[in-house]
LUMNU-496066 format. One record per residue (C-alpha): residue number from 1; x, y, z. Coordinates in steps of 0.25 Angstrom, whole numbers, plus 5000, padded with zeros to 4 digits. Example, Ala and Ser with C-alpha at 12.3 -4.5 7.8 and 13.67 -1.06 7.14 Angstrom:
residues 2
1,5049,4982,5031
2,5055,4996,5029
This chain:
residues 883
1,5176,4864,5171
2,5180,4879,5173
3,5179,4891,5165
4,5184,4906,5166
5,5175,4916,5173
6,5164,4922,5164
7,5163,4911,5154
8,5151,4904,5160
9,5159,4891,5162
10,5157,4885,5176
11,5170,4886,5184
12,5173,4875,5194
13,5176,4881,5208
14,5174,4878,5222
15,5164,4884,5232
16,5169,4895,5241
17,5162,4891,5254
18,5165,4879,5263
19,5175,4868,5263
20,5167,4858,5255
21,5173,4864,5243
22,5162,4862,5233
23,5164,4863,5218
24,5157,4875,5211
25,5153,4878,5197
26,5153,4893,5195
27,5148,4897,5182
28,5149,4912,5178
29,5136,4918,5172
30,5133,4928,5162
31,5127,4938,5172
32,5140,4938,5180
33,5135,4928,5190
34,5140,4914,5193
35,5132,4901,5193
36,5136,4891,5204
37,5135,4876,5204
38,5141,4865,5211
39,5152,4857,5204
40,5147,4843,5202
41,5161,4838,5199
42,5167,4844,5212
43,5169,4832,5222
44,5166,4841,5234
45,5151,4844,5230
46,5148,4837,5217
47,5139,4849,5213
48,5133,4852,5227
49,5134,4866,5233
50,5128,4872,5245
51,5120,4885,5246
52,5132,4893,5248
53,5140,4887,5236
54,5127,4888,5227
55,5126,4903,5230
56,5141,4906,5227
57,5137,4913,5215
58,5129,4923,5223
59,5142,4927,5230
60,5150,4931,5218
61,5146,4946,5216
62,5155,4958,5218
63,5146,4965,5227
64,5153,4968,5240
65,5166,4963,5235
66,5179,4969,5239
67,5184,4974,5226
68,5197,4982,5229
69,5208,4982,5239
70,5204,4991,5251
71,5215,4998,5259
72,5208,5005,5272
73,5195,5004,5264
74,5200,5011,5252
75,5201,5004,5238
76,5215,5001,5234
77,5223,4994,5223
78,5229,4980,5225
79,5243,4986,5224
80,5241,4995,5236
81,5233,4985,5244
82,5243,4974,5242
83,5255,4983,5245
84,5249,4988,5258
85,5246,4974,5263
86,5260,4969,5259
87,5266,4981,5266
88,5258,4980,5278
89,5261,4965,5280
90,5275,4967,5277
91,5277,4978,5287
92,5270,4971,5298
93,5279,4959,5296
94,5291,4968,5296
95,5287,4975,5309
96,5280,4964,5317
97,5284,4951,5311
98,5277,4941,5302
99,5267,4936,5313
100,5262,4950,5313
101,5254,4947,5301
102,5243,4937,5298
103,5233,4931,5287
104,5220,4926,5290
105,5214,4919,5278
106,5202,4910,5274
107,5197,4897,5270
108,5190,4905,5258
109,5204,4907,5252
110,5209,4898,5241
111,5221,4889,5244
112,5229,4897,5235
113,5226,4910,5243
114,5229,4902,5256
115,5242,4897,5251
116,5248,4911,5247
117,5243,4917,5260
118,5249,4906,5269
119,5262,4907,5260
120,5263,4922,5262
121,5261,4921,5277
122,5269,4909,5281
123,5279,4909,5271
124,5282,4923,5268
125,5277,4932,5279
126,5282,4921,5289
127,5270,4920,5298
128,5260,4909,5301
129,5249,4920,5303
130,5240,4915,5293
131,5227,4908,5297
132,5213,4906,5291
133,5198,4906,5294
134,5200,4891,5292
135,5205,4891,5306
136,5191,4893,5310
137,5186,4881,5304
138,5196,4870,5301
139,5208,4872,5310
140,5203,4861,5320
141,5202,4851,5309
142,5215,4854,5304
143,5222,4852,5318
144,5214,4839,5320
145,5218,4834,5307
146,5233,4837,5309
147,5232,4830,5323
148,5226,4818,5318
149,5231,4816,5304
150,5244,4824,5304
151,5238,4833,5293
152,5226,4842,5290
153,5220,4831,5282
154,5205,4829,5279
155,5204,4814,5277
156,5191,4812,5269
157,5183,4818,5258
158,5168,4822,5256
159,5165,4808,5249
160,5167,4802,5263
161,5154,4809,5268
162,5147,4802,5257
163,5154,4788,5260
164,5152,4789,5275
165,5142,4781,5283
166,5142,4791,5294
167,5146,4806,5294
168,5147,4813,5307
169,5147,4828,5306
170,5153,4835,5318
171,5152,4850,5320
172,5148,4851,5305
173,5135,4857,5300
174,5138,4851,5286
175,5124,4854,5280
176,5127,4869,5281
177,5142,4870,5282
178,5146,4860,5271
179,5132,4858,5264
180,5138,4850,5252
181,5145,4840,5261
182,5132,4838,5268
183,5124,4836,5255
184,5135,4825,5251
185,5133,4819,5265
186,5118,4819,5264
187,5118,4813,5250
188,5127,4802,5256
189,5117,4799,5267
190,5106,4798,5257
191,5114,4789,5248
192,5121,4780,5258
193,5115,4783,5272
194,5126,4790,5278
195,5123,4794,5293
196,5126,4808,5298
197,5129,4812,5312
198,5131,4827,5316
199,5138,4831,5328
200,5135,4846,5331
201,5129,4854,5343
202,5119,4861,5333
203,5108,4853,5326
204,5112,4858,5312
205,5106,4855,5298
206,5117,4845,5297
207,5112,4838,5310
208,5098,4838,5305
209,5103,4830,5293
210,5111,4820,5302
211,5107,4806,5308
212,5113,4810,5321
213,5115,4824,5327
214,5124,4825,5340
215,5122,4839,5345
216,5134,4838,5354
217,5138,4848,5365
218,5147,4859,5358
219,5162,4855,5359
220,5160,4840,5363
221,5164,4834,5349
222,5177,4829,5355
223,5170,4822,5366
224,5161,4815,5356
225,5172,4810,5347
226,5180,4806,5358
227,5168,4798,5363
228,5167,4792,5349
229,5182,4788,5349
230,5180,4781,5362
231,5168,4774,5357
232,5175,4769,5344
233,5186,4764,5352
234,5177,4758,5363
235,5168,4751,5353
236,5180,4745,5344
237,5179,4755,5332
238,5193,4759,5331
239,5201,4755,5319
240,5210,4743,5320
241,5223,4748,5325
242,5219,4762,5328
243,5226,4764,5341
244,5239,4762,5333
245,5235,4768,5320
246,5231,4781,5326
247,5240,4789,5335
248,5235,4794,5348
249,5222,4786,5347
250,5224,4779,5360
251,5225,4792,5367
252,5213,4798,5360
253,5205,4785,5364
254,5208,4787,5378
255,5204,4801,5379
256,5191,4798,5371
257,5188,4787,5381
258,5189,4797,5392
259,5181,4808,5385
260,5170,4798,5381
261,5169,4793,5396
262,5166,4807,5401
263,5151,4809,5398
264,5152,4810,5383
265,5137,4812,5380
266,5136,4823,5391
267,5148,4831,5386
268,5143,4830,5371
269,5129,4834,5375
270,5124,4821,5368
271,5116,4809,5372
272,5123,4796,5374
273,5114,4790,5363
274,5118,4801,5353
275,5133,4798,5356
276,5131,4783,5355
277,5124,4784,5342
278,5135,4793,5336
279,5146,4784,5341
280,5139,4771,5336
281,5137,4778,5322
282,5152,4782,5321
283,5157,4769,5326
284,5149,4760,5318
285,5151,4767,5305
286,5164,4766,5297
287,5162,4777,5287
288,5162,4789,5296
289,5165,4803,5292
290,5166,4814,5303
291,5164,4827,5297
292,5167,4839,5306
293,5168,4854,5305
294,5168,4867,5312
295,5160,4861,5324
296,5172,4853,5327
297,5183,4863,5322
298,5178,4876,5329
299,5180,4872,5343
300,5190,4874,5355
301,5194,4859,5353
302,5191,4858,5338
303,5204,4850,5335
304,5201,4840,5346
305,5187,4838,5340
306,5193,4836,5327
307,5203,4825,5332
308,5191,4818,5340
309,5184,4816,5327
310,5197,4812,5320
311,5200,4802,5331
312,5188,4794,5328
313,5191,4792,5314
314,5205,4789,5316
315,5202,4779,5327
316,5193,4771,5318
317,5200,4773,5304
318,5188,4780,5298
319,5197,4790,5290
320,5202,4791,5276
321,5192,4781,5271
322,5180,4782,5263
323,5168,4788,5271
324,5176,4790,5284
325,5184,4801,5291
326,5184,4814,5298
327,5181,4826,5289
328,5183,4840,5292
329,5174,4849,5283
330,5180,4862,5281
331,5173,4876,5282
332,5179,4884,5271
333,5182,4882,5257
334,5197,4882,5258
335,5200,4879,5273
336,5208,4867,5269
337,5215,4874,5258
338,5220,4884,5268
339,5225,4873,5277
340,5232,4867,5265
341,5241,4879,5262
342,5243,4883,5277
343,5233,4893,5279
344,5232,4891,5294
345,5242,4897,5304
346,5247,4884,5309
347,5251,4877,5296
348,5259,4877,5283
349,5254,4875,5269
350,5253,4860,5265
351,5249,4855,5279
352,5263,4858,5284
353,5266,4862,5298
354,5270,4876,5302
355,5278,4871,5314
356,5286,4861,5306
357,5300,4866,5302
358,5301,4857,5290
359,5287,4861,5285
360,5291,4875,5286
361,5304,4874,5279
362,5297,4866,5267
363,5287,4877,5266
364,5297,4888,5267
365,5305,4881,5256
366,5293,4879,5247
367,5289,4894,5248
368,5303,4900,5248
369,5299,4909,5259
370,5305,4913,5273
371,5303,4905,5286
372,5289,4900,5289
373,5283,4903,5303
374,5286,4892,5313
375,5273,4892,5321
376,5258,4894,5318
377,5253,4908,5316
378,5240,4914,5322
379,5228,4906,5320
380,5215,4913,5317
381,5210,4918,5331
382,5224,4921,5336
383,5227,4928,5323
384,5216,4939,5325
385,5220,4940,5340
386,5234,4943,5335
387,5228,4954,5327
388,5221,4960,5339
389,5234,4960,5347
390,5243,4966,5336
391,5251,4953,5334
392,5245,4953,5320
393,5247,4966,5313
394,5243,4963,5298
395,5232,4954,5295
396,5227,4948,5281
397,5213,4942,5281
398,5209,4934,5269
399,5195,4930,5265
400,5189,4929,5279
401,5181,4937,5289
402,5188,4934,5303
403,5181,4946,5309
404,5168,4937,5308
405,5173,4923,5308
406,5183,4922,5319
407,5180,4920,5334
408,5179,4933,5342
409,5176,4940,5329
410,5175,4954,5335
411,5189,4952,5341
412,5194,4947,5327
413,5188,4959,5320
414,5194,4969,5330
415,5208,4961,5329
416,5207,4963,5313
417,5204,4978,5315
418,5216,4979,5325
419,5226,4973,5316
420,5236,4983,5310
421,5233,4979,5295
422,5222,4970,5290
423,5220,4965,5276
424,5208,4957,5272
425,5206,4950,5258
426,5192,4947,5255
427,5181,4948,5245
428,5173,4959,5252
429,5176,4971,5261
430,5163,4968,5269
431,5167,4959,5280
432,5170,4961,5294
433,5184,4958,5292
434,5186,4966,5279
435,5181,4978,5286
436,5193,4978,5295
437,5204,4977,5284
438,5214,4987,5281
439,5216,4981,5267
440,5205,4974,5260
441,5209,4965,5248
442,5198,4960,5238
443,5199,4945,5236
444,5194,4937,5225
445,5182,4928,5230
446,5177,4915,5226
447,5175,4913,5211
448,5186,4924,5208
449,5199,4917,5212
450,5205,4903,5209
451,5211,4893,5219
452,5209,4880,5227
453,5201,4876,5239
454,5202,4863,5247
455,5189,4858,5253
456,5187,4849,5266
457,5190,4836,5258
458,5204,4841,5254
459,5199,4844,5240
460,5205,4855,5232
461,5196,4863,5223
462,5198,4875,5214
463,5191,4888,5216
464,5190,4895,5202
465,5187,4909,5198
466,5175,4911,5189
467,5173,4926,5191
468,5182,4938,5192
469,5186,4945,5205
470,5179,4958,5207
471,5187,4971,5208
472,5201,4969,5212
473,5199,4956,5220
474,5210,4946,5220
475,5212,4932,5224
476,5218,4930,5238
477,5230,4923,5233
478,5234,4935,5224
479,5231,4945,5235
480,5241,4937,5244
481,5251,4935,5234
482,5251,4950,5230
483,5253,4954,5245
484,5264,4943,5246
485,5272,4949,5234
486,5270,4963,5239
487,5277,4958,5252
488,5289,4953,5245
489,5285,4938,5244
490,5283,4938,5229
491,5290,4925,5225
492,5281,4917,5234
493,5268,4923,5229
494,5270,4924,5214
495,5259,4916,5210
496,5252,4916,5196
497,5239,4912,5202
498,5232,4902,5211
499,5237,4890,5203
500,5251,4894,5206
501,5248,4895,5221
502,5241,4881,5221
503,5253,4875,5213
504,5263,4880,5224
505,5254,4875,5235
506,5252,4862,5229
507,5267,4860,5227
508,5269,4864,5241
509,5261,4852,5246
510,5273,4843,5242
511,5278,4848,5256
512,5266,4842,5262
513,5270,4829,5256
514,5284,4830,5260
515,5280,4831,5274
516,5270,4820,5274
517,5258,4829,5274
518,5245,4827,5267
519,5243,4840,5258
520,5248,4836,5245
521,5244,4843,5232
522,5257,4840,5224
523,5248,4833,5214
524,5243,4847,5211
525,5256,4855,5212
526,5258,4855,5197
527,5245,4861,5193
528,5247,4873,5183
529,5236,4883,5181
530,5228,4875,5172
531,5229,4863,5181
532,5225,4872,5193
533,5213,4878,5186
534,5208,4864,5182
535,5211,4858,5196
536,5199,4848,5201
537,5196,4846,5215
538,5206,4837,5222
539,5208,4832,5236
540,5222,4833,5242
541,5232,4827,5243
542,5235,4826,5228
543,5248,4820,5226
544,5255,4820,5212
545,5247,4812,5203
546,5236,4811,5213
547,5221,4815,5212
548,5218,4819,5226
549,5215,4811,5239
550,5201,4809,5244
551,5204,4803,5258
552,5216,4804,5267
553,5221,4794,5278
554,5215,4781,5272
555,5229,4775,5271
556,5231,4778,5286
557,5243,4787,5284
558,5242,4801,5291
559,5251,4813,5291
560,5256,4812,5306
561,5270,4808,5309
562,5266,4794,5311
563,5257,4793,5299
564,5246,4789,5309
565,5233,4797,5313
566,5232,4803,5326
567,5221,4803,5336
568,5221,4814,5345
569,5216,4813,5360
570,5206,4824,5362
571,5199,4828,5374
572,5185,4835,5374
573,5188,4850,5378
574,5181,4856,5389
575,5166,4860,5385
576,5164,4875,5384
577,5153,4878,5394
578,5147,4892,5392
579,5146,4901,5404
580,5137,4911,5409
581,5125,4907,5400
582,5133,4907,5387
583,5130,4898,5375
584,5139,4892,5365
585,5139,4898,5351
586,5142,4889,5339
587,5145,4896,5326
588,5144,4891,5312
589,5138,4892,5298
590,5125,4892,5291
591,5121,4886,5278
592,5122,4897,5268
593,5132,4907,5273
594,5147,4906,5274
595,5157,4912,5284
596,5155,4927,5285
597,5146,4928,5273
598,5155,4936,5264
599,5151,4927,5252
600,5139,4920,5256
601,5132,4932,5262
602,5131,4938,5248
603,5122,4927,5243
604,5107,4930,5245
605,5103,4915,5244
606,5113,4911,5256
607,5106,4921,5265
608,5092,4915,5263
609,5094,4903,5273
610,5099,4911,5285
611,5100,4926,5284
612,5105,4931,5297
613,5114,4927,5309
614,5107,4918,5320
615,5110,4911,5333
616,5105,4897,5335
617,5100,4896,5350
618,5094,4884,5357
619,5080,4886,5362
620,5084,4884,5377
621,5095,4895,5376
622,5085,4904,5368
623,5074,4903,5378
624,5083,4906,5390
625,5087,4920,5383
626,5073,4923,5378
627,5077,4921,5363
628,5067,4918,5353
629,5068,4914,5338
630,5074,4925,5329
631,5078,4934,5341
632,5090,4942,5340
633,5101,4937,5350
634,5115,4942,5354
635,5126,4932,5356
636,5138,4937,5364
637,5152,4932,5366
638,5167,4936,5365
639,5162,4951,5368
640,5154,4951,5355
641,5140,4948,5351
642,5132,4943,5339
643,5117,4946,5337
644,5110,4935,5330
645,5096,4930,5327
646,5091,4919,5336
647,5088,4905,5331
648,5082,4897,5342
649,5085,4882,5339
650,5087,4869,5345
651,5098,4866,5334
652,5108,4871,5344
653,5111,4865,5358
654,5107,4873,5371
655,5118,4882,5375
656,5123,4884,5361
657,5121,4894,5349
658,5124,4894,5335
659,5127,4906,5326
660,5132,4906,5311
661,5145,4914,5309
662,5142,4920,5296
663,5137,4934,5299
664,5147,4945,5298
665,5146,4960,5300
666,5141,4962,5286
667,5129,4953,5288
668,5124,4955,5302
669,5126,4966,5313
670,5131,4957,5324
671,5133,4942,5320
672,5147,4939,5320
673,5146,4927,5329
674,5161,4923,5329
675,5163,4936,5337
676,5156,4928,5349
677,5166,4916,5348
678,5178,4915,5357
679,5192,4913,5351
680,5193,4899,5357
681,5200,4890,5348
682,5205,4876,5347
683,5219,4875,5353
684,5224,4866,5342
685,5218,4872,5329
686,5216,4886,5333
687,5201,4885,5328
688,5191,4894,5335
689,5180,4888,5343
690,5168,4894,5335
691,5158,4884,5339
692,5156,4886,5354
693,5157,4901,5359
694,5151,4905,5372
695,5141,4916,5370
696,5130,4923,5377
697,5116,4925,5370
698,5105,4935,5372
699,5092,4939,5366
700,5091,4953,5359
701,5078,4959,5365
702,5076,4967,5353
703,5063,4973,5347
704,5067,4976,5332
705,5069,4965,5322
706,5069,4966,5307
707,5071,4961,5293
708,5073,4968,5280
709,5077,4966,5266
710,5082,4977,5256
711,5093,4980,5245
712,5100,4990,5253
713,5099,4985,5268
714,5110,4990,5277
715,5113,4985,5291
716,5103,4991,5301
717,5108,4998,5314
718,5102,4986,5322
719,5110,4977,5331
720,5105,4965,5323
721,5105,4964,5308
722,5108,4953,5298
723,5109,4955,5283
724,5108,4945,5272
725,5109,4945,5257
726,5096,4946,5249
727,5094,4946,5234
728,5095,4961,5230
729,5097,4965,5245
730,5098,4960,5259
731,5090,4956,5271
732,5092,4961,5285
733,5088,4956,5299
734,5089,4966,5310
735,5085,4968,5324
736,5087,4978,5335
737,5083,4981,5350
738,5072,4991,5345
739,5066,4996,5332
740,5070,5009,5325
741,5061,5021,5327
742,5059,5023,5312
743,5058,5010,5305
744,5056,5016,5291
745,5069,5023,5293
746,5076,5010,5298
747,5071,5003,5286
748,5076,5013,5276
749,5090,5013,5282
750,5090,4998,5283
751,5086,4997,5268
752,5093,5009,5263
753,5080,5015,5258
754,5079,5029,5253
755,5070,5038,5261
756,5059,5038,5251
757,5058,5023,5250
758,5044,5017,5248
759,5041,5009,5260
760,5029,5001,5264
761,5029,5000,5279
762,5022,4993,5290
763,5025,4997,5305
764,5020,4992,5318
765,5027,5000,5328
766,5020,4993,5340
767,5025,4980,5336
768,5039,4985,5331
769,5036,4980,5316
770,5040,4987,5304
771,5039,4982,5289
772,5042,4990,5277
773,5045,4987,5262
774,5052,4996,5252
775,5049,4994,5237
776,5056,5001,5225
777,5051,4999,5211
778,5041,4990,5217
779,5051,4980,5223
780,5054,4977,5237
781,5068,4984,5241
782,5067,4983,5256
783,5059,4978,5267
784,5059,4977,5282
785,5052,4970,5293
786,5054,4973,5308
787,5047,4968,5321
788,5049,4968,5336
789,5053,4954,5335
790,5060,4945,5324
791,5053,4948,5311
792,5044,4937,5307
793,5045,4939,5291
794,5048,4929,5280
795,5062,4932,5276
796,5062,4923,5265
797,5049,4928,5259
798,5054,4943,5260
799,5067,4939,5254
800,5060,4934,5242
801,5051,4946,5241
802,5062,4956,5242
803,5065,4963,5229
804,5052,4959,5223
805,5040,4968,5222
806,5036,4962,5236
807,5023,4955,5239
808,5012,4964,5245
809,5014,4957,5259
810,5029,4959,5260
811,5027,4968,5272
812,5021,4956,5279
813,5035,4949,5279
814,5030,4936,5275
815,5021,4930,5263
816,5007,4929,5264
817,4999,4916,5264
818,5000,4914,5249
819,5015,4915,5249
820,5021,4906,5260
821,5033,4910,5268
822,5045,4902,5263
823,5052,4903,5277
824,5067,4903,5279
825,5075,4899,5268
826,5080,4884,5268
827,5085,4883,5253
828,5093,4895,5250
829,5095,4891,5235
830,5080,4892,5232
831,5075,4900,5243
832,5066,4889,5249
833,5061,4892,5263
834,5057,4883,5275
835,5042,4886,5274
836,5042,4882,5259
837,5049,4869,5262
838,5040,4865,5274
839,5028,4868,5265
840,5032,4860,5254
841,5036,4848,5263
842,5022,4849,5269
843,5014,4851,5257
844,5022,4843,5247
845,5025,4832,5256
846,5040,4833,5253
847,5049,4823,5260
848,5063,4825,5256
849,5073,4836,5253
850,5073,4832,5238
851,5058,4834,5238
852,5059,4848,5244
853,5069,4851,5233
854,5060,4846,5222
855,5049,4855,5228
856,5056,4867,5232
857,5070,4867,5226
858,5075,4868,5240
859,5088,4860,5242
860,5090,4858,5227
861,5101,4867,5224
862,5113,4868,5234
863,5106,4858,5244
864,5111,4866,5257
865,5097,4866,5262
866,5094,4851,5261
867,5097,4848,5276
868,5088,4859,5280
869,5077,4854,5270
870,5079,4840,5276
871,5077,4845,5290
872,5065,4854,5286
873,5059,4842,5279
874,5061,4833,5292
875,5055,4844,5301
876,5043,4846,5291
877,5040,4832,5290
878,5040,4829,5305
879,5031,4841,5307
880,5021,4836,5296
881,5021,4822,5302
882,5018,4828,5316
883,5006,4836,5311
């Protein structure tokens, strides 16, 4: 069911965010907007969407879009921009060789974009210097899969989460990072009693929803799963004949036994009872799915962690069958599609090996290109180091923001600036990375271009255009092919559209079959444009005449030379012990934002839940440093700093911190937390260790704090500020060592008010407080609230009051007794606050999430807030019972 843009017919497409790959129905509306709904027929989500997916329609406006090619900041034509990019890359290659240029691409690209980028770099430029931000999230899983299975194959499917009797979540805050999968899991628990174990140093919302939470010491995952492997062998739970069926299992068991005997509980920071309960649960349950994500992958020994998990499933035969298996959940919408077409520096397309001469020859013949590179190119961290050293002299960054997202981000920013020639393709010029470009190329965004993506369960789905691209924006595949043709490689890049690229790629997977590999799309190779347009979601491999494959390895055949799986003997790495009073910083995501907020930060509804950058600090660590709730703190590491709002909570372990990675220079003064992270990385996968950076923490002993709302807010000249979208304007948090001398002048500059603006002011110079409201035509257009300490006003109530005529008591910053304060927003879709929910629970006797939904609508749209509603219900019920 799809229709051309503008007809009002729903278009079936796929969500732009995480690797769940949810189906979306996008319906163009008469007013130019787009209605978004979950596709009830898509097998990834069956109609469910999370808060971010539900708000996709709010991110489609042309405001802030890059509309024209820019050369040195000046508007240009595509003819001139394409010619310049092609000439500079060709000249650099001629002078310094093919390895003097590089591409850094993104899991937001479609498979067709990825394919032509990889073909251009490896096949026609002749370098392997193409890597991707997927290196930051999935590389360790790829390496672990290849060591164990002989291929980068995810064995199972989402249905296994619903068919398992035990689901173990390792380093995965599924409720916030993959909400639709979490909703499917919780529905399965309600239906069939599935038990859930979460293994995570933080007590996340996911942990709150679990039957058992193991808050292990950071970095001890390998020891824990080695201990489990030893327990399984010791108690007779190995599969019959496993020692002979699984290569290397005897060595893995010997090392696991040694590891388990060396004070396992102490090394993991768990009690012996917790470990015994987990081991007994896993050993006694046949249908086990172990889901793992960035908490496993983003580590100095991430690949070993992956293999420690895989070893347990291989040794017990719990793989490739209904309701059991290891499951790597992907962070980005097309991280897997990029891997399929060789978008990493150490692989070829179709899961072939770059170091294999026969594979290279086959690819060279298929592409009719020159010799391919014989060894891996520069992986993400090394690639930007090479820019800094002058080894890479021409760089093309596509659809990602490495000046914010890579470790040691300040160094990366400086490296991009130092590169002789930098091209950035993106939807906006307003990113930390785009600001460094010599040439900016306007790319078409989600909803404006066609292609495919592959989700975490190997399911290929179509993204379809349903609205025109603004200005001169073009699809990435077209931009790349235009540059390739301008460089003289026209024959290899003469595609009539993404359908033709897909057909060439699908046909190429015959090479995978020839060499006994897993990636087979030959059943789709004959699709014409109509067939491509009508393509339904399908899981690879898809052989000729086949309908896709849900599970792999159930027949016992693997892609290793012997055809048997491999267990890998992995030793627990040395624990990272911070020195000199340092703490360990863990970075990650929040529920309603995505990556560096280029898309999600535009949606006002997505800023209601959490509107500013924060740092979770354990009460013991906060007390030692005199840090109280909502104080401003400075975190330092790698010669850089981040200035964040303190959130004092026992959700983190003593000695550890947590900060989200989303805030960039467009949304905060100093909150690029990846600038604090050392460039340590896994030696096998090259994936950076973004979960355990040694940092120092101190309180900012400041005496000026403020909150403002307005249509024309600009960044204030204060060391701390954070901006968030607001309907008709923005909101701003700010803080500084001391208050400005002229508060009215400060407010006028901040809100962009004319000199004669009508202000209603209240000032308390002795207490450092100032409050003012500006009205125009009787409506509130700006307001400010400051104090000598964190400002105690109701942000949710003020947001609702903004743009209205404004209640008489607006200057109070909170509603009067006749209008209860809703409190912090829990349900973003309907703007339902924590205090409102608590009051309804107490006064109406609500006893379930469904009853909360019936009373307040909270949780009845996307469902992303349901875990928090459940936790809030449990706390409120316990408190009422104690009274």
